[in-house]
All heavy atoms as an XYZ file, in Angstrom:
897
protein
N      15.074     63.086     59.032
C      14.216     63.182     57.878
C      12.920     63.916     58.200
O      12.449     64.698     57.394
C      13.916     61.771     57.367
C      13.275     61.756     56.029
S      14.509     62.108     54.810
C      13.775     61.437     53.403
N      12.361     63.705     59.375
C      11.110     64.349     59.763
C      11.290     65.852     59.887
O      10.384     66.616     59.580
C      10.601     63.757     61.073
N      12.460     66.288     60.324
C      12.693     67.721     60.475
C      12.662     68.436     59.124
O      12.181     69.545     59.017
C      14.043     67.966     61.157
C      14.063     67.535     62.607
C      15.427     67.720     63.226
O      16.431     67.415     62.571
O      15.458     68.189     64.364
N      13.127     67.778     58.103
C      13.130     68.367     56.777
C      11.701     68.592     56.276
O      11.375     69.640     55.741
C      13.892     67.459     55.792
O      15.171     67.179     56.337
C      14.057     68.142     54.456
N      10.819     67.623     56.480
C       9.427     67.771     56.059
C       8.735     68.876     56.832
O       7.981     69.659     56.264
C       8.670     66.451     56.232
C       9.065     65.397     55.235
C       8.261     64.145     55.434
C       8.689     63.061     54.460
N       7.943     61.823     54.680
N       9.006     68.958     58.130
C       8.414     70.022     58.948
C       8.928     71.380     58.472
O       8.176     72.339     58.343
C       8.697     69.799     60.447
C       7.966     68.550     60.923
C       8.297     71.015     61.260
C       8.345     68.130     62.326
N      10.204     71.461     58.191
C      10.795     72.716     57.705
C      10.167     73.163     56.405
O       9.884     74.332     56.194
N       9.905     72.209     55.490
C       9.274     72.559     54.209
C       7.850     73.039     54.408
O       7.402     73.981     53.785
C       9.300     71.348     53.269
C      10.661     71.057     52.700
C      10.606     69.902     51.740
C      11.994     69.586     51.204
N      11.963     68.451     50.270
N       7.121     72.364     55.301
C       5.738     72.776     55.573
C       5.703     74.164     56.214
O       4.852     74.973     55.892
C       5.036     71.759     56.466
C       4.681     70.478     55.755
C       3.940     69.534     56.663
C       3.621     68.238     55.936
N       2.908     67.309     56.807
N       6.627     74.436     57.128
C       6.680     75.752     57.771
C       7.011     76.830     56.747
O       6.465     77.923     56.781
C       7.700     75.757     58.899
N       7.886     76.500     55.786
C       8.233     77.453     54.733
C       7.038     77.801     53.867
O       6.822     78.941     53.505
N       6.221     76.805     53.543
C       5.014     77.048     52.758
C       4.002     77.877     53.548
O       3.271     78.675     52.989
C       4.381     75.730     52.328
C       5.049     75.176     51.090
C       4.289     73.990     50.558
N       5.137     72.832     50.796
C       4.720     71.646     51.184
N       3.457     71.434     51.391
N       5.563     70.665     51.360
N       3.959     77.668     54.855
C       3.035     78.425     55.703
C       3.322     79.914     55.664
O       2.396     80.732     55.627
N       4.593     80.280     55.651
C       4.960     81.696     55.589
C       4.548     82.306     54.259
O       4.135     83.458     54.187
C       6.461     81.876     55.799
C       6.838     81.783     57.244
C       7.453     80.732     57.860
C       6.574     82.748     58.251
N       7.608     80.995     59.193
C       7.067     82.239     59.467
C       5.969     83.993     58.258
C       6.970     82.932     60.657
C       5.886     84.690     59.446
C       6.372     84.161     60.629
N       4.668     81.547     53.183
C       4.270     82.057     51.863
C       2.778     82.349     51.838
O       2.351     83.382     51.325
C       4.626     81.052     50.775
C       6.112     80.924     50.531
C       6.413     79.877     49.483
C       7.903     79.661     49.339
N       8.218     78.601     48.370
N       1.966     81.449     52.405
C       0.516     81.663     52.454
C       0.170     82.844     53.352
O      -0.733     83.624     53.033
C      -0.210     80.394     52.923
C      -0.289     79.373     51.835
C       0.388     78.197     51.760
C      -1.067     79.460     50.643
N       0.086     77.542     50.600
C      -0.813     78.298     49.889
C      -1.950     80.406     50.135
C      -1.413     78.052     48.660
C      -2.553     80.153     48.911
C      -2.274     78.995     48.187
N       0.890     82.976     54.462
C       0.654     84.107     55.364
C       0.986     85.422     54.667
O       0.218     86.381     54.739
C       1.481     83.954     56.649
C       1.338     85.086     57.657
C      -0.103     85.174     58.163
C       2.305     84.886     58.814
N       2.118     85.455     53.970
C       2.509     86.663     53.235
C       1.477     86.991     52.158
O       1.081     88.144     51.998
C       3.892     86.483     52.612
C       4.421     87.656     51.794
C       4.521     88.906     52.654
C       5.755     87.310     51.183
N       1.028     85.973     51.438
C       0.004     86.183     50.416
C      -1.291     86.716     51.033
O      -1.900     87.656     50.504
C      -0.276     84.879     49.663
C      -1.337     84.966     48.563
C      -0.919     85.953     47.489
C      -1.604     83.592     47.981
N      -1.691     86.169     52.162
C      -2.909     86.634     52.834
C      -2.769     88.088     53.273
O      -3.696     88.895     53.107
C      -3.233     85.741     54.035
N      -1.610     88.452     53.808
C      -1.382     89.843     54.240
C      -1.443     90.781     53.035
O      -2.049     91.861     53.108
C      -0.036     89.961     54.986
C       0.356     91.409     55.178
C      -0.102     89.242     56.328
N      -0.831     90.385     51.918
C      -0.865     91.224     50.715
C      -2.278     91.379     50.168
O      -2.672     92.473     49.749
C       0.056     90.641     49.645
C       1.553     90.753     49.921
C       2.347     90.010     48.850
C       1.977     92.204     50.001
N      -3.052     90.316     50.179
C      -4.440     90.386     49.703
C      -5.263     91.301     50.607
O      -6.035     92.139     50.121
C      -5.064     88.978     49.615
C      -6.567     89.050     49.429
C      -4.414     88.187     48.487
N      -5.087     91.166     51.907
C      -5.825     92.025     52.851
C      -5.411     93.482     52.682
O      -6.265     94.377     52.657
C      -5.623     91.541     54.300
C      -6.324     90.192     54.495
C      -6.118     92.564     55.308
C      -5.987     89.488     55.786
N      -4.102     93.734     52.528
C      -3.628     95.111     52.337
C      -4.182     95.697     51.037
O      -4.606     96.859     50.997
C      -2.109     95.148     52.334
N      -4.192     94.895     49.969
C      -4.748     95.357     48.695
C      -6.233     95.660     48.799
O      -6.715     96.659     48.274
N      -6.969     94.790     49.491
C      -8.408     95.017     49.670
C      -8.666     96.275     50.495
O      -9.571     97.053     50.180
C      -9.054     93.803     50.339
N      -7.865     96.483     51.539
C      -8.019     97.682     52.368
C      -7.730     98.938     51.552
O      -8.442     99.941     51.655
C      -7.108     97.614     53.588
N      -6.691     98.880     50.703
C      -6.360    100.025     49.849
C      -7.521    100.342     48.907
O      -7.908    101.503     48.754
C      -5.077     99.747     49.065
C      -4.662    100.884     48.192
C      -4.028    101.992     48.729
C      -4.917    100.870     46.831
C      -3.647    103.062     47.927
C      -4.549    101.925     46.016
C      -3.912    103.024     46.574
N      -8.073     99.312     48.280
C      -9.207     99.531     47.375
C     -10.427    100.054     48.122
O     -11.141    100.929     47.608
C      -9.556     98.235     46.646
C      -8.536     97.779     45.609
C      -8.933     96.413     45.046
C      -8.396     98.804     44.497
N     -10.657     99.554     49.306
C     -11.801    100.003     50.106
C     -11.658    101.478     50.473
O     -12.622    102.245     50.421
C     -11.927     99.147     51.375
C     -13.068     99.555     52.257
C     -14.376     99.194     51.956
C     -12.844    100.336     53.397
C     -15.436     99.579     52.760
C     -13.895    100.725     54.208
C     -15.184    100.352     53.895
O     -16.225    100.733     54.682
N     -10.437    101.883     50.851
C     -10.208    103.264     51.291
C      -9.795    104.192     50.151
O      -9.540    105.374     50.386
C      -9.158    103.314     52.409
C      -9.663    102.783     53.710
C      -9.217    101.567     54.206
C     -10.608    103.482     54.446
C      -9.686    101.063     55.408
C     -11.097    102.994     55.645
C     -10.631    101.781     56.123
N      -9.714    103.681     48.905
C      -9.264    104.504     47.782
C     -10.078    105.795     47.617
O      -9.483    106.855     47.430
C      -9.258    103.716     46.477
C      -8.961    104.609     45.315
C      -9.791    104.949     44.303
C      -7.743    105.325     45.080
N      -9.179    105.813     43.434
C      -7.919    106.072     43.898
C      -6.539    105.427     45.756
C      -6.924    106.890     43.373
C      -5.548    106.243     45.235
C      -5.747    106.965     44.059
N     -11.401    105.791     47.672
C     -12.121    107.060     47.523
C     -11.709    108.095     48.578
O     -11.564    109.282     48.262
C     -13.597    106.660     47.688
C     -13.644    105.225     47.300
C     -12.331    104.655     47.767
N     -11.488    107.655     49.787
C     -11.054    108.570     50.849
C      -9.640    109.069     50.584
O      -9.363    110.272     50.679
C     -11.114    107.872     52.217
O     -12.441    107.417     52.431
C     -10.704    108.812     53.339
N      -8.740    108.159     50.245
C      -7.349    108.533     49.960
C      -7.310    109.513     48.787
O      -6.629    110.547     48.855
C      -6.507    107.278     49.645
C      -6.368    106.402     50.885
C      -5.139    107.654     49.100
C      -5.819    105.017     50.606
N      -8.038    109.197     47.730
C      -8.057    110.057     46.547
C      -8.608    111.448     46.880
O      -8.022    112.465     46.491
C      -8.897    109.403     45.446
C      -8.958    110.192     44.184
N      -7.878    110.331     43.354
C      -9.966    110.894     43.621
C      -8.224    111.091     42.332
N      -9.488    111.437     42.468
N      -9.700    111.491     47.597
C     -10.297    112.780     47.972
C      -9.382    113.619     48.843
O      -9.239    114.830     48.624
N      -8.753    112.984     49.815
C      -7.859    113.729     50.708
C      -6.622    114.241     49.980
O      -6.169    115.368     50.225
C      -7.451    112.863     51.899
C      -8.554    112.581     52.914
C      -8.077    111.573     53.952
C      -9.005    113.867     53.596
N      -6.063    113.438     49.076
C      -4.883    113.915     48.345
C      -5.261    115.028     47.367
O      -4.487    115.977     47.190
C      -4.168    112.772     47.606
O      -5.081    112.120     46.722
C      -3.572    111.779     48.574
N      -6.437    114.933     46.755
C      -6.880    116.001     45.854
C      -7.087    117.312     46.626
O      -6.628    118.370     46.196
C      -8.172    115.601     45.136
C      -7.996    114.501     44.118
C      -7.159    114.940     42.936
O      -7.268    116.049     42.441
N      -6.295    114.052     42.488
N      -7.773    117.227     47.747
C      -8.015    118.427     48.561
C      -6.713    118.985     49.118
O      -6.496    120.201     49.129
C      -8.982    118.105     49.694
N      -5.839    118.102     49.572
C      -4.571    118.543     50.157
C      -3.667    119.239     49.160
O      -3.046    120.254     49.472
N      -3.599    118.706     47.940
C      -2.742    119.346     46.947
C      -3.349    120.661     46.441
O      -2.621    121.613     46.191
C      -2.437    118.401     45.771
O      -3.652    117.912     45.221
C      -1.553    117.254     46.201
N      -4.666    120.720     46.314
C      -5.303    121.977     45.903
C      -5.069    123.056     46.959
O      -4.702    124.193     46.643
C      -6.796    121.761     45.672
N      -5.269    122.696     48.215
C      -5.033    123.635     49.319
C      -3.561    124.055     49.345
O      -3.241    125.234     49.482
C      -5.439    122.969     50.632
C      -5.129    123.770     51.865
C      -5.975    124.778     52.295
C      -3.981    123.525     52.604
C      -5.695    125.516     53.432
C      -3.684    124.255     53.749
C      -4.544    125.248     54.155
O      -4.254    125.982     55.275
N      -2.678    123.070     49.199
C      -1.248    123.363     49.241
C      -0.811    124.293     48.127
O      -0.010    125.210     48.343
N      -1.316    124.074     46.909
C      -0.953    124.934     45.782
C      -1.444    126.356     46.004
O      -0.715    127.329     45.779
C      -1.521    124.370     44.483
N      -2.675    126.488     46.451
C      -3.258    127.823     46.674
C      -2.531    128.571     47.791
O      -2.167    129.732     47.637
C      -4.747    127.661     46.991
C      -5.473    128.919     47.395
C      -5.542    129.935     46.260
N      -6.282    131.104     46.635
C      -5.813    132.093     47.386
N      -4.611    132.046     47.871
N      -6.564    133.145     47.654
N      -2.305    127.903     48.906
C      -1.612    128.528     50.038
C      -0.161    128.842     49.664
O       0.348    129.928     49.959
C      -1.683    127.626     51.290
C      -0.730    128.088     52.361
C      -3.101    127.596     51.830
N       0.493    127.898     48.979
C       1.883    128.122     48.571
C       2.016    129.277     47.601
O       2.937    130.093     47.706
N       1.097    129.379     46.663
C       1.121    130.473     45.693
C       0.923    131.824     46.378
O       1.674    132.764     46.138
C       0.048    130.250     44.629
S      -0.083    131.567     43.407
N      -0.080    131.907     47.224
C      -0.342    133.181     47.920
C       0.817    133.547     48.832
O       1.243    134.708     48.878
C      -1.640    133.068     48.715
N       1.324    132.584     49.539
C       2.447    132.830     50.447
C       3.675    133.310     49.675
O       4.356    134.243     50.082
C       2.746    131.535     51.200
S       4.244    131.574     52.182
N       3.943    132.665     48.549
C       5.146    132.960     47.767
C       5.015    134.254     46.967
O       5.881    135.108     47.006
C       5.420    131.786     46.814
C       6.598    131.968     45.913
C       7.899    131.812     46.694
N       9.011    132.114     45.833
C       9.703    133.247     45.909
N       9.415    134.160     46.818
N      10.693    133.465     45.078
N       3.920    134.415     46.232
C       3.825    135.525     45.286
C       3.100    136.750     45.844
O       3.244    137.839     45.307
C       3.170    135.063     43.985
C       3.998    134.050     43.273
N       5.183    134.351     42.653
C       3.836    132.710     43.132
C       5.707    133.256     42.141
N       4.911    132.247     42.423
N       2.332    136.596     46.885
C       1.692    137.751     47.523
C       2.453    138.106     48.796
O       2.763    139.259     49.041
C       0.202    137.477     47.814
C      -0.547    137.262     46.492
C      -0.422    138.628     48.610
C      -1.970    136.784     46.630
N       2.792    137.089     49.581
C       3.513    137.317     50.835
C       5.008    137.485     50.668
O       5.691    137.977     51.570
N       5.560    137.025     49.541
C       6.988    137.190     49.280
C       7.886    136.269     50.104
O       9.072    136.543     50.242
N       7.335    135.179     50.642
C       8.130    134.255     51.453
C       8.687    133.129     50.591
O       8.261    132.936     49.460
C       7.254    133.684     52.563
C       6.795    134.762     53.548
C       5.645    134.376     54.440
N       5.744    133.055     55.011
C       4.691    132.395     55.492
N       3.487    132.933     55.467
N       4.834    131.200     56.009
N       9.621    132.373     51.138
C      10.173    131.225     50.421
C       9.187    130.059     50.492
O       8.362    129.995     51.412
C      11.509    130.772     51.034
O      11.275    130.292     52.355
C      12.522    131.909     51.055
N       9.306    129.126     49.542
C       8.426    127.958     49.564
C       8.622    127.141     50.835
O       7.661    126.604     51.383
C       8.669    127.068     48.344
C       8.013    127.484     47.049
C       8.255    126.442     45.973
C       6.534    127.721     47.215
N       9.858    127.031     51.283
C      10.113    126.272     52.512
C       9.396    126.919     53.700
O       8.827    126.234     54.528
C      11.626    126.189     52.778
C      12.006    125.128     53.759
C      11.545    123.726     53.348
O      11.636    123.367     52.170
O      11.066    122.997     54.237
N       9.408    128.239     53.741
C       8.713    128.941     54.818
C       7.199    128.799     54.675
O       6.474    128.736     55.670
C       9.111    130.427     54.811
C       8.671    131.158     56.059
O       8.867    130.612     57.164
O       8.116    132.263     55.920
N       6.715    128.694     53.444
C       5.277    128.558     53.198
C       4.735    127.240     53.734
O       3.567    127.149     54.096
C       4.982    128.663     51.700
S       5.322    130.295     51.006
N       5.563    126.197     53.793
C       5.101    124.903     54.297
C       4.696    124.992     55.767
O       3.948    124.158     56.254
C       6.176    123.835     54.098
C       6.273    123.422     52.633
C       6.985    122.131     52.471
C       5.997    121.028     52.684
N       6.422    119.729     52.225
N       5.151    126.039     56.464
C       4.745    126.240     57.861
C       3.243    126.521     57.962
O       2.651    126.318     59.008
C       5.511    127.405     58.484
C       6.986    127.170     58.647
C       7.655    128.406     59.212
C       9.147    128.286     59.246
N       9.790    129.542     59.684
N       2.641    126.990     56.876
C       1.217    127.319     56.873
C       0.328    126.101     56.640
O      -0.890    126.197     56.728
C       0.912    128.365     55.789
C       1.597    129.688     56.062
O       2.030    129.921     57.204
O       1.702    130.495     55.116
N       0.921    124.961     56.328
C       0.149    123.740     56.082
C      -0.467    123.224     57.371
O       0.067    123.405     58.452
C       1.037    122.647     55.502
C       1.332    122.796     54.029
C       0.971    123.924     53.318
C       1.984    121.790     53.362
C       1.250    124.042     51.970
C       2.267    121.894     52.014
C       1.896    123.021     51.317
N      -1.595    122.561     57.220
C      -2.276    121.928     58.343
C      -1.546    120.637     58.728
O      -0.813    120.066     57.925
C      -3.722    121.595     57.962
C      -4.574    122.800     57.639
C      -4.838    123.676     58.836
O      -4.964    123.143     59.954
O      -4.906    124.901     58.662
N      -1.771    120.184     59.940
C      -1.217    118.903     60.361
C      -1.728    117.805     59.439
O      -2.879    117.815     59.027
C      -1.626    118.580     61.804
C      -0.960    119.496     62.811
O       0.094    120.078     62.475
O      -1.480    119.618     63.937
N      -0.869    116.854     59.107
C      -1.245    115.764     58.230
C      -0.905    116.002     56.770
O      -1.151    115.149     55.931
N      -0.326    117.148     56.451
C       0.015    117.464     55.061
C       1.503    117.257     54.764
O       2.037    117.821     53.818
C      -0.380    118.909     54.733
C      -1.862    119.134     54.699
S      -2.300    120.802     54.189
C      -1.648    120.897     52.537
N       2.151    116.411     55.545
C       3.585    116.215     55.398
C       3.966    115.617     54.051
O       5.067    115.834     53.556
C       4.121    115.324     56.529
C       4.108    115.972     57.893
C       2.737    115.978     58.569
O       1.822    115.237     58.124
O       2.567    116.735     59.538
N       3.065    114.869     53.425
C       3.366    114.232     52.137
C       3.230    115.193     50.961
O       3.679    114.890     49.857
C       2.456    113.024     51.911
C       2.778    111.857     52.810
S       1.818    110.391     52.410
C       2.445    110.007     50.783
N       2.623    116.341     51.168
C       2.438    117.309     50.079
C       3.740    118.087     49.894
O       4.263    118.675     50.831
C       1.280    118.284     50.383
C       1.155    119.330     49.290
C      -0.018    117.527     50.563
N       4.261    118.043     48.669
C       5.488    118.793     48.379
C       5.157    119.951     47.443
O       4.209    119.883     46.656
C       6.539    117.877     47.755
O       6.082    117.352     46.534
N       5.949    121.014     47.560
C       5.752    122.213     46.744
C       6.928    122.407     45.803
O       8.076    122.145     46.176
C       5.630    123.455     47.631
C       4.437    123.546     48.562
C       4.528    124.817     49.408
C       3.145    123.526     47.786
N       6.638    122.880     44.593
C       7.681    123.292     43.661
C       7.183    124.545     42.950
O       5.989    124.825     42.938
C       8.010    122.183     42.670
O       6.881    121.838     41.912
N       8.118    125.264     42.361
C       7.754    126.562     41.787
C       8.322    126.723     40.384
O       9.440    126.291     40.108
C       8.303    127.667     42.695
C       8.104    129.051     42.168
C       8.734    130.116     43.051
O       9.696    129.819     43.770
O       8.260    131.251     42.994
N       7.539    127.359     39.531
C       8.009    127.848     38.241
C       7.968    129.368     38.388
O       6.919    129.995     38.211
C       7.109    127.369     37.103
C       7.575    127.865     35.738
O       8.427    128.776     35.683
O       7.069    127.343     34.730
N       9.111    129.946     38.742
C       9.171    131.379     39.072
C       8.801    132.254     37.878
O       8.139    133.284     38.042
C      10.559    131.743     39.590
N       9.218    131.859     36.670
C       8.917    132.668     35.481
C       7.420    132.728     35.206
O       6.891    133.773     34.826
C       9.644    132.107     34.258
C      11.161    132.213     34.398
O      11.636    133.125     35.112
O      11.866    131.385     33.799
N       6.725    131.625     35.382
C       5.279    131.578     35.135
C       4.477    131.973     36.369
O       3.250    132.039     36.304
C       4.872    130.176     34.690
N       5.154    132.223     37.487
C       4.515    132.550     38.764
C       3.516    131.467     39.170
O       2.381    131.741     39.539
C       3.850    133.925     38.728
C       4.842    135.060     38.588
C       4.173    136.398     38.745
C       5.216    137.507     38.679
N       4.615    138.807     38.866
N       3.957    130.209     39.061
C       3.126    129.066     39.408
C       3.751    128.274     40.544
O       4.967    128.144     40.617
C       2.960    128.128     38.204
C       2.197    128.733     37.065
C       2.100    127.776     35.893
O       2.793    126.772     35.815
N       1.212    128.099     34.956
N       2.894    127.746     41.409
C       3.315    126.846     42.478
C       2.544    125.552     42.303
O       1.323    125.559     42.157
C       3.061    127.449     43.879
C       3.329    126.437     44.970
C       3.919    128.693     44.082
N       3.289    124.450     42.274
C       2.688    123.128     42.141
C       2.793    122.397     43.471
O       3.836    122.400     44.110
C       3.411    122.313     41.072
C       2.878    120.906     40.949
C       3.612    120.093     39.901
O       3.889    120.633     38.814
O       3.902    118.918     40.190
N       1.688    121.805     43.881
C       1.664    120.947     45.065
C       1.346    119.535     44.588
O       0.472    119.355     43.747
C       0.617    121.420     46.057
N       2.069    118.557     45.126
C       1.828    117.186     44.677
C       2.043    116.185     45.800
O       2.776    116.439     46.749
C       2.743    116.843     43.502
O       4.096    116.885     43.908
N       1.352    115.073     45.663
C       1.585    113.875     46.456
C       1.980    112.835     45.417
O       1.170    112.512     44.548
C       0.337    113.429     47.244
C       0.580    112.090     47.912
C      -0.052    114.482     48.267
N       3.214    112.341     45.458
C       3.703    111.465     44.398
C       2.739    110.329     44.054
O       2.227    109.639     44.921
C       5.014    110.912     44.967
C       5.458    111.962     45.938
C       4.196    112.527     46.519
N       2.481    110.177     42.761
C       1.651    109.122     42.172
C       0.160    109.235     42.493
O      -0.624    108.412     42.035
C       2.146    107.727     42.588
C       3.595    107.410     42.259
C       3.970    106.050     42.852
C       3.843    107.421     40.760
N      -0.249    110.232     43.278
C      -1.653    110.309     43.689
C      -2.366    111.579     43.244
O      -3.506    111.520     42.793
C      -1.775    110.156     45.207
C      -1.354    108.809     45.783
C      -1.443    108.830     47.297
C      -2.220    107.692     45.218
N      -1.746    112.733     43.394
C      -2.461    113.980     43.090
C      -1.479    115.109     42.798
O      -0.343    115.109     43.275
C      -3.354    114.373     44.260
N      -1.986    116.092     42.034
C      -1.177    117.256     41.675
C      -2.111    118.412     41.348
O      -3.112    118.211     40.662
C      -0.329    116.876     40.468
C       0.280    117.983     39.704
C       1.041    117.419     38.487
N       1.517    118.498     37.669
C       0.929    118.936     36.566
N      -0.164    118.361     36.125
N       1.415    119.951     35.897
N      -1.787    119.603     41.863
C      -2.525    120.818     41.522
C      -1.533    121.960     41.357
O      -0.476    121.972     41.988
C      -3.540    121.185     42.613
C      -4.804    120.401     42.511
N      -4.995    119.197     43.127
C      -5.960    120.667     41.843
C      -6.205    118.749     42.857
N      -6.804    119.621     42.073
N      -1.917    122.920     40.525
C      -1.073    124.084     40.260
C      -1.906    125.343     40.446
O      -3.033    125.429     39.966
C      -0.486    124.049     38.832
C       0.343    125.293     38.548
C       0.337    122.792     38.609
N      -1.322    126.315     41.154
C      -1.939    127.639     41.295
C      -1.001    128.656     40.650
O       0.216    128.554     40.771
C      -2.163    127.979     42.766
N      -1.595    129.630     39.963
C      -0.823    130.637     39.243
C      -1.215    132.027     39.729
O      -2.406    132.331     39.846
C      -1.098    130.497     37.746
C      -0.412    131.517     36.884
C      -0.739    131.292     35.413
O      -1.769    131.838     34.951
O       0.014    130.552     34.761
N      -0.211    132.857     39.984
C      -0.494    134.237     40.388
C      -0.799    135.061     39.141
O      -0.036    135.081     38.175
C       0.701    134.845     41.125
C       0.449    136.286     41.472
C      -0.403    136.617     42.517
C       1.020    137.311     40.733
C      -0.668    137.947     42.819
C       0.761    138.635     41.029
C      -0.090    138.946     42.077
O      -0.353    140.260     42.368
N      -1.962    135.738     39.176
C      -2.366    136.615     38.081
C      -2.670    137.990     38.664
O      -3.488    138.118     39.584
C      -3.596    136.062     37.359
C      -3.316    134.737     36.676
C      -4.518    134.177     35.982
N      -4.218    132.867     35.409
C      -5.125    132.033     34.958
N      -6.412    132.366     34.997
N      -4.770    130.861     34.468
N      -2.033    138.980     38.113
C      -2.201    140.355     38.594
C      -3.680    140.737     38.560
O      -4.373    140.519     37.576
C      -1.390    141.315     37.705
C      -1.261    142.705     38.272
C      -0.456    142.774     39.563
O       0.566    142.090     39.661
O      -0.886    143.511     40.471
N      -4.168    141.260     39.660
C      -5.558    141.672     39.763
C      -6.501    140.570     40.211
O      -7.620    140.844     40.607
N      -6.053    139.313     40.121
C      -6.893    138.179     40.505
C      -6.331    137.401     41.691
O      -7.039    136.650     42.340
C      -7.074    137.204     39.328
C      -7.846    137.790     38.188
C      -7.196    138.363     37.106
C      -9.239    137.793     38.192
C      -7.900    138.907     36.048
C      -9.951    138.334     37.143
C      -9.282    138.897     36.076
O      -9.983    139.437     35.030
N      -5.056    137.546     41.928
C      -4.413    136.756     42.981
C      -4.020    135.390     42.443
O      -3.699    135.237     41.267
N      -4.057    134.388     43.300
C      -3.674    133.032     42.912
C      -4.896    132.265     42.421
O      -5.894    132.150     43.126
C      -3.023    132.308     44.078
S      -1.376    132.977     44.425
N      -4.797    131.762     41.203
C      -5.899    131.079     40.538
C      -5.489    129.626     40.311
O      -4.374    129.354     39.843
C      -6.206    131.755     39.179
C      -7.293    131.019     38.434
C      -6.568    133.213     39.391
N      -6.388    128.713     40.625
C      -6.120    127.298     40.392
C      -6.240    127.007     38.901
O      -7.188    127.450     38.246
C      -7.106    126.416     41.164
C      -7.048    126.580     42.671
S      -5.454    126.169     43.385
C      -5.341    124.451     42.991
N      -5.290    126.260     38.355
C      -5.342    125.884     36.951
C      -6.212    124.648     36.758
O      -6.292    123.796     37.643
C      -3.941    125.590     36.420
C      -2.928    126.740     36.474
C      -1.630    126.323     35.801
C      -3.463    128.001     35.856
N      -6.865    124.575     35.612
C      -7.670    123.403     35.284
C      -6.733    122.272     34.846
O      -5.538    122.497     34.581
C      -8.653    123.707     34.142
O      -7.890    124.010     32.961
C      -9.570    124.870     34.497
N      -7.276    121.060     34.722
C      -6.487    119.922     34.238
C      -5.895    120.229     32.863
O      -4.732    119.918     32.605
C      -7.372    118.669     34.143
C      -7.751    118.060     35.466
C      -6.596    117.301     36.111
O      -5.722    116.778     35.382
O      -6.582    117.261     37.339
N      -6.691    120.827     31.985
C      -6.244    121.143     30.638
C      -5.094    122.147     30.671
O      -4.126    122.014     29.935
C      -7.390    121.701     29.784
C      -8.483    120.693     29.480
C      -9.458    120.500     30.636
O      -9.579    121.377     31.520
O     -10.100    119.436     30.675
N      -5.207    123.174     31.528
C      -4.128    124.173     31.635
C      -2.867    123.552     32.209
O      -1.759    123.887     31.778
C      -4.596    125.340     32.526
C      -5.667    126.193     31.895
C      -6.227    127.237     32.848
O      -6.442    126.916     34.032
O      -6.462    128.376     32.391
N      -3.020    122.641     33.181
C      -1.840    121.990     33.758
C      -1.162    121.113     32.722
O       0.070    121.093     32.627
C      -2.212    121.142     34.994
C      -2.560    121.974     36.209
S      -2.698    121.008     37.725
C      -4.013    119.862     37.357
N      -1.948    120.383     31.924
C      -1.377    119.486     30.918
C      -0.716    120.264     29.783
O       0.278    119.819     29.216
C      -2.456    118.563     30.356
C      -2.936    117.558     31.386
O      -2.212    117.314     32.381
O      -4.051    117.025     31.208
N      -1.274    121.433     29.434
C      -0.719    122.244     28.358
C       0.580    122.926     28.775
O       1.450    123.161     27.952
C      -1.736    123.293     27.910
N       0.682    123.258     30.063
C       1.843    124.003     30.544
C       2.944    123.147     30.905
O       3.970    122.862     30.574
C-alpha cells in the first residue's frame, strides 16, 4: 500500500517539474523575443535581397543562391515567383520579406503593403 502512495506522489512531482520547465521556457522566449524578432526580420530581408540578386542578376538557381547565406541562416527558406521576378525569404511563423527585380533598379525590397497586395 505504501508503494502506491509513493508512486502517486512521484507522478505528481513530474507534472510540477514539467510545468516549471514550460513556464521557464515561455519566460525565456518572451525575454528573448525582441532579439529573435529582430534577427528573423534582418535575416529574411537579407535573404530576399541576396536571393533576388543572385537569381535575377546572377542567373543562378535558388538552391545555389543559398550558398551565399551567412552562417546561422539555415532556417531562412527561399521561394520564387518567376513571372513577377520576386524572391521571398521566410522563417516559418516569424518573418517574411520579398525582393523584386526591376529593370534599371535591380532588386528592390517590397513594403508590407506591396507584399500583402501581391
